[in-house]
Each structure stands twice: as C-alpha cells, then as structure tokens.
C-alpha positions in Angstrom: -17.4 -3.6 -29.4 -15.0 -1.5 -27.3 -14.6 1.9 -28.8 -13.5 4.1 -25.8 -11.6 3.3 -22.6 -11.0 5.3 -19.5 -8.2 4.8 -16.9 -8.0 6.2 -13.4 -5.6 5.7 -10.5 -6.8 6.2 -6.9 -5.9 5.9 -3.2 -2.3 6.2 -2.0 0.6 5.9 -4.3 2.4 2.6 -4.9 5.4 1.7 -7.1 3.3 0.5 -9.9 0.8 3.1 -10.9 2.9 4.8 -13.6 3.9 1.5 -15.0 0.4 0.1 -14.9 -0.9 3.1 -16.9 1.9 2.6 -19.4 1.2 -1.1 -19.6 -2.5 -0.7 -20.3 -1.7 1.9 -23.0 0.9 -0.4 -24.6 -1.5 -3.4 -24.6 -4.4 -1.5 -26.2 -2.0 0.0 -28.8 -0.8 -3.6 -29.6 -4.2 -5.3 -29.7 -6.7 -2.6 -30.5 -5.0 0.6 -31.7 -8.3 2.0 -32.9 -9.7 2.2 -29.3 -9.7 5.7 -27.9 -8.2 6.1 -24.4 -8.7 8.9 -21.9 -7.5 9.2 -18.3 -9.5 10.8 -15.5 -7.2 13.0 -13.5 -7.0 12.5 -9.7 -9.0 9.3 -9.7 -12.7 9.3 -8.8 -12.4 13.0 -8.2 -11.7 13.6 -11.8 -14.5 11.3 -12.9 -17.0 13.2 -10.9 -15.7 16.6 -12.1 -15.3 15.5 -15.8 -11.5 16.3 -15.6 -9.8 14.0 -18.1 -6.9 14.0 -20.6 -6.7 12.2 -23.9 -4.0 9.6 -24.6 -2.6 10.9 -27.8 -0.5 9.1 -30.5 2.6 10.6 -29.0 1.8 9.1 -25.6 1.1 5.8 -27.2 4.4 5.8 -29.0 6.3 6.6 -25.8 4.2 4.9 -23.2 7.3 2.8 -22.2 8.8 5.8 -20.6 6.2 5.5 -17.8 7.8 2.3 -16.5 10.8 4.3 -15.3 8.9 6.5 -12.9 7.1 6.3 -9.6 4.0 8.2 -8.6 1.1 8.5 -11.1 1.2 10.7 -14.2 -2.6 11.1 -14.1 -2.9 11.8 -10.3 -4.6 10.2 -7.3 -7.2 11.1 -4.7 -9.2 9.3 -2.0 -12.9 9.5 -2.9 -15.6 7.0 -1.8 -18.6 7.2 -4.1 -20.9 5.8 -1.5 -20.0 8.6 0.9 -22.3 11.3 -0.5 -21.8 13.6 2.5 -18.0 13.7 2.0 -18.4 14.2 -1.8 -20.8 17.1 -1.1 -18.4 18.6 1.5 -15.5 18.5 -1.1 -17.6 20.1 -3.8 -17.5 17.0 -6.0 -21.3 16.7 -6.3 -24.2 19.0 -5.4 -26.4 18.4 -2.3 -28.9 15.6 -3.0 -27.0 14.1 -5.9 -26.0 10.4 -5.7 -22.2 10.3 -6.5 -22.6 6.8 -8.0 -25.2 8.1 -10.4 -23.1 11.1 -11.1 -20.2 8.9 -12.0 -22.3 6.6 -14.1 -23.8 9.6 -16.0 -20.3 11.0 -16.6 -19.1 7.7 -18.0 -22.1 7.5 -20.3 -21.8 11.1 -21.4 -18.1 10.5 -22.2 -19.0 7.4 -24.2 -16.9 5.1 -22.1 -17.2 1.3 -22.8 -14.5 0.2 -20.3 -13.2 1.7 -17.1 -9.9 0.5 -15.7 -9.4 1.3 -12.0 -5.9 1.0 -10.6 -5.9 1.1 -6.8 -6.0 -0.8 -3.5 -8.9 -2.3 -1.6 -10.8 1.0 -1.1 -10.4 1.9 -4.8 -11.6 -1.5 -6.0 -14.4 -1.9 -3.4 -15.5 1.6 -4.7 -15.2 0.2 -8.2 -17.3 -2.8 -7.1 -20.0 -0.4 -5.8 -19.9 1.4 -9.2 -20.0 -1.8 -11.1 -23.0 -3.0 -9.1 -24.8 0.3 -9.7 -24.0 0.2 -13.4 -25.4 -3.4 -13.7 -28.5 -2.6 -11.6 -29.4 0.4 -13.8 -28.5 -1.2 -17.1 -25.5 1.0 -18.0 -23.5 -0.8 -20.7 -20.0 -0.5 -19.3 -17.3 -3.0 -18.1 -15.1 -2.2 -15.1 -11.8 -4.0 -14.9 -9.6 -3.2 -11.8 -5.9 -3.7 -11.0 -4.8 -4.3 -7.4 -2.4 -1.7 -6.1 -1.3 -1.5 -2.5 2.1 -1.7 -0.8 0.4 -3.3 2.2 -0.4 -6.5 0.1 -3.7 -6.8 1.9 -6.4 -7.4 -0.7 -8.5 -10.5 -0.4 -8.2 -12.9 -2.3 -5.2 -11.6 -4.2 -1.9 -13.3 -3.6 0.4 -10.4 -4.5 -0.6 -6.7 -5.0 1.3 -4.6 -7.5 4.0 -2.4 -6.0 4.5 -4.3 -2.7 7.7 -6.0 -3.6 9.3 -2.7 -4.7 8.1 -0.9 -1.5 9.8 -3.5 0.6 13.0 -3.2 -1.3 12.9 0.6 -1.1 12.0 0.5 2.6 15.2 -1.6 3.1 17.2 0.9 1.2 15.8 3.7 3.3 16.8 1.7 6.5 20.4 1.4 5.3 21.0 5.1 5.8 18.7 5.6 8.8 20.3 2.8 10.8 23.8 4.2 10.0 22.8 6.8 12.6 22.9 4.2 15.4 26.3 5.4 16.6 25.7 9.1 16.2 25.3 9.1 20.0 25.4 6.7 22.9 22.4 4.4 23.7 20.6 5.2 20.5 17.0 4.0 19.9 16.0 4.0 16.2 12.3 3.3 15.2 11.8 2.7 11.5 8.0 3.2 11.0 6.7 1.3 8.0 3.3 1.7 6.3 0.7 -0.9 7.0 -2.5 0.0 8.8 -3.9 -3.5 9.3 -1.4 -5.7 7.6 2.2 -6.3 8.7 3.4 -7.9 5.5 5.3 -4.8 4.3 7.1 -4.3 7.6 8.1 -8.0 7.7 9.2 -8.0 4.1 11.1 -4.8 4.5 13.0 -6.2 7.5 13.7 -9.3 5.6 15.1 -7.3 2.6 17.2 -5.2 4.9 18.7 -8.3 6.6 19.4 -9.7 3.1 21.4 -6.6 2.4 23.3 -7.0 5.7 24.3 -10.5 4.4 26.1 -8.8 1.5 28.3 -6.6 3.6 31.8 -7.2 4.9 32.1 -6.2 8.6 35.0 -4.9 10.7 34.1 -5.1 14.4 37.7 -4.2 15.4 37.0 -0.6 14.4 33.3 -0.6 15.5 31.7 -1.7 12.3 29.7 -4.6 13.8 26.7 -6.2 12.2 25.1 -6.6 15.6 24.7 -2.8 15.8 23.3 -2.5 12.3 20.9 -5.4 12.7 17.1 -5.4 13.3 16.4 -6.0 16.9 12.6 -6.1 17.0 9.7 -6.2 14.5 6.2 -5.3 15.5 3.2 -5.9 13.2 -0.6 -5.5 13.8 -1.3 -9.2 13.7 1.1 -10.1 16.5 0.7 -9.5 20.2 3.5 -8.4 22.4 4.1 -7.1 25.9 5.9 -3.8 26.3 7.4 -4.6 29.6 8.7 -8.0 28.5 10.1 -6.6 25.2 11.5 -3.7 27.1 13.6 -6.1 29.3 14.8 -8.0 26.3 15.8 -4.9 24.3 17.4 -3.4 27.4 19.9 -6.2 27.3 20.5 -5.5 23.6 21.0 -1.8 24.4 23.5 -2.7 27.2 25.4 -5.1 25.0 25.3 -3.4 21.5 24.8 0.3 22.5 21.9 0.7 20.1 18.4 -0.7 19.4 16.8 -0.8 15.9 13.0 -1.4 15.7 10.9 -2.0 12.6 7.4 -1.0 13.4 4.3 -1.3 11.3 2.2 1.9 11.6 -0.8 -0.1 12.6 0.9 -2.1 15.4 -0.9 -1.3 18.7 -3.0 1.3 16.9 -6.1 0.4 19.0 -4.2 0.9 22.2 -2.9 4.3 21.0 -6.3 5.5 19.9 -7.9 4.3 23.1 -5.2 6.2 25.1 -5.7 9.4 23.1 -9.6 9.3 23.3 -9.5 8.5 27.0 -7.6 11.7 27.5 -10.2 13.6 25.6 -8.4 14.0 22.3 -10.4 13.7 19.1 -8.9 11.2 16.6 -9.3 12.3 12.9 -10.7 9.8 10.4 -10.8 9.9 6.6 -13.8 9.4 4.2 -13.5 5.6 4.6 -13.7 5.8 8.4 -10.0 5.0 8.8 -8.0 6.6 11.5 -5.6 9.2 10.0 -2.4 7.6 11.2 -0.2 10.5 10.3 -2.1 12.6 13.0 -1.3 10.3 15.9 2.3 9.3 15.1 2.5 5.6 16.3 6.3 5.7 15.9 6.6 8.5 18.3 4.2 6.9 20.8 6.2 3.6 20.8 9.5 5.4 20.9 8.4 7.3 24.0 7.4 4.0 25.7 10.6 2.1 24.8 13.0 5.0 25.4 12.3 4.9 29.1 12.3 1.1 29.3 15.7 0.9 27.5 17.4 3.9 29.1 17.9 5.4 25.7 19.8 8.7 25.6 18.9 9.6 22.0 15.8 8.6 20.0 15.3 8.8 16.2 11.9 8.0 14.5 11.9 7.8 10.7 9.1 6.9 8.3 9.9 5.2 5.0 6.4 5.3 3.6 6.5 8.2 1.2 10.0 7.2 0.1 9.0 3.7 -0.7 5.5 4.1 -2.1 6.6 6.7 -4.8 9.5 4.7 -6.2 9.5 3.3 -9.8 8.7 -0.5 -10.0 11.5 -2.9 -9.7 12.0 -5.8 -12.1 9.9 -8.3 -10.2 7.0 -5.8 -10.0 7.4 -4.8 -13.7 7.0 -8.5 -14.7 3.9 -8.8 -12.5 2.5 -5.5 -13.8 2.9 -6.6 -17.4 1.2 -9.9 -16.8 -1.8 -8.2 -15.1 -2.1 -5.3 -17.6 -2.0 -7.7 -20.5 -4.8 -9.8 -19.0 -6.8 -6.7 -18.0 -7.0 -5.5 -21.6 -7.8 -9.0 -22.8 -10.7 -9.2 -20.3 -11.9 -5.7 -21.2 -12.0 -6.4 -24.9 -14.2 -9.5 -24.3 -16.4 -7.7 -21.7 -15.3 -9.6 -18.6 -15.3 -7.5 -15.5 -13.4 -8.0 -12.3 -10.1 -7.2 -10.5 -7.1 -8.9 -12.0 -5.0 -11.0 -9.7 -3.7 -14.4 -8.6 -6.8 -15.8 -6.9 -5.7 -17.5 -3.7 -9.0 -19.2 -3.4 -8.8 -20.8 -6.8 -5.3 -22.2 -7.0 -3.5 -18.8 -7.5 -4.9 -18.6 -11.0 -4.4 -15.2 -12.7 -7.9 -14.1 -13.6 -10.5 -11.4 -13.3 -11.7 -11.9 -9.8 -15.4 -11.1 -9.2 -15.9 -7.7 -7.6 -18.1 -9.0 -4.8 -15.2 -11.2 -3.6 -12.8 -8.3 -3.3 -12.2 -7.1 0.3 -9.5 -5.2 2.1 -7.8 -6.1 5.4 -6.1 -9.3 4.5 -4.0 -10.1 7.5 -0.3 -11.0 7.2 0.1 -14.7 8.1 2.6 -14.5 11.0 2.9 -18.3 11.0 4.6 -18.5 7.6 8.1 -20.1 8.0 10.1 -17.2 6.6 8.7 -14.9 9.2 9.4 -17.3 12.0 12.9 -17.7 10.8 13.3 -13.9 10.6 12.2 -13.4 14.2 14.4 -16.3 15.4 17.4 -14.7 13.5 17.0 -11.5 15.5 16.4 -13.1 18.8 12.8 -12.2 19.1 10.3 -14.7 20.6 7.8 -16.4 18.1 4.9 -14.3 17.2 1.6 -14.7 19.0 -1.7 -13.6 17.4 -3.0 -10.3 18.5 -6.7 -10.0 19.6 -9.0 -8.8 16.7 -9.3 -5.0 16.6 -11.1 -2.3 14.7 -9.2 0.8 13.5 
C-alpha cells in the first residue's frame, strides 16, 4: 500500500514542470487523499541533502494554480547519481560514499513508497540507475518518471512534455527579434534555438513562426514585406550543409531583400566548432554528464561570424530564445498532454508499476509506463518527415541531407 510519495523535478526547465507537479498533486488528492506527499527541492540535489517540503492541505486545495506558471516551484538542478566524483566535488556526498546508495538510504529514511521524477533523458536515465539499484538491493520503492524536454528527444517517447509550448514561445520570441531586420541595412539575424543533438525544436519553432506570418496582412508598398520577415535558412544537427554553398544562396537573398533571418539549432555544427576551438588550444567545458557546455562556446556567434562575411552583412544580431521559451507556462496542447500523463503516472504508482510515462513509439504509440531500461536520450529529429521538407521548400532551402554521426 502506498502511504508516502515524493516528487522531484530535475535538469533544465521546460514549460510543463509546474503543471506536472500540480497534476500529480491533484490526481493523488482525487484518488488517494490519505497519501502523504513531499517534494525534494532542487531535484536529486535535494534528495541527497534531505532538503524537502511537505505538500500541505492548502497546497492540495490550490494545486490548480501551478498550471498557470512556468519554471518549477520545487526547483531543479543537474545531478548524475552515478558520477560520484562530481557529487563529492559539489558537497552532496562525502568522499567514498556511493551517491546511489545515499539516495536510496534517504528515500528509505523518509519512508517513501513512490518517487516521481519529472525530467528529460538525463533525469530519467538517472532515475533508471536509481531504480536498478533499488531493485538489486531489495529496496521496496517504485519509481515513476515523466518525460520533460523541450528538445523532444527521448527514446522511445513520441512527444515530451513542454516541447509544443517551447516551439510556440520561440516563435513568439522571433516575432519581435525579426522586426529588427530593417534597423539597419544588410542585416543578418541569427535566432539560436535550444537543441543540443536534436533539431525538432528549431524546426517546430520555424514552422510555428511561419504559421504566424500567414495570419498577418502585409503592405510592401511602405516596406512591410513578408519576404523580409520570413525565415531564410534553418540549420539542425541532423542535416549537413556547406557554408560556402549556403553563403552564395543567402547572399542572393541579402541582395534582394536587404536582410537574412536564420533559425539555428544550438547543436548544429557543434562538432566542427568544438574541433576548431580545441585545435586552437582552447579547453571546452563539459558538465557532469560529459556534455559540452554550449553556452560557453556560443554557436550562434560562431555561425554569425562565418555568414556575415559571406553575405556582406553590415549589421549582425544573434538572439537566443531558449530561456524565454523553456520557462513559459504550458499551453493548452501541453496541458492536455500533461494531464493524461500525470493521471496515468499516479495510477501506475498506486498499483506499483514503475517506468517512464509516455506514448511508446515502439508499441503503437500506446500511452504506458515504459520500462526504464528502454529510455535513452539523443533521439534524432527525422528530417525526412513531409512537413519539414515542405518547410524547407517554402523558404527556398535545398532538401535536407543527413549529417555524418557525431559525438558532442
């Protein structure tokens, strides 16, 4: 019987965390109001430190308020429980202590029967490591995860929570940024979108932005022309492109329109950039999971520098929509998806069924608790899907060609 449940959110923000917390609280209150709920603050960091808060009756009564906000009310952090060295360095465990055992012991000490993890591939692969450790050492605890990532890149989950909203918000961000195109002559604008290894968000953001363009009435006679507001190039990690060739194509756009607007996934060409930096003797920072810290190498600036010369740009603007889009409250589509997943997550938890909740692409898109050992990160965006081909065709960009496999 489930008597006590713990929640945690981890990894980067996505427009679903606050709502997912609210949805879980609401479902438990509806089905099993006697179950005690706590939340570990700042993800696995709080779990290791024993830093938690109690979900009170007042919170249960007003949990619906969480659906109207972005961010996470209980806080996030990036902690990998199998990286003992990093956990020691950050003061989360003492030297010689296994973080997995420390986490398991904390859960046991707190009397937790179910742990709900809300996060992306790193969060849920860490949850998988924890679940395996618990099972191997006979800890009586069920782990049920929820898939959060604006990159929409968790295998084998069809749609991650928050990704639809992030694309919508990235398009909204672009509306104002691209209005800058005639703040000077021959303007190059690079809109850098989050997406380390997966270009889905960049493509979906560009599509949402162009959908917005379709709703506008234009007046080219006074200079209000759709051509200048449009997307002129989209670059994602999964597609290969040649700088010189694209430079020639976009030079023609610049000469004709007076501006060029690029939507760039932060992971596009990342290996090339890293190799360029390391060959010059620069050290590239990496996080606890071994990922390149993209914010320290500024892919948008690197690409802007290359294209500015090729296009004869007189002014360059690089803007990043990531923090704007990832911290937004969930839109209606995501709220519906969140509710379906949190409802099932609680149902599974109450019957002791572990896994990560999602539409299983390998089992007919069934919404189910997917086995932890099948959860992986790095799902690539399928650049052959018809809507993406139509998107590229609509902006005059050649069909996408697969990029060679890379490691970041």
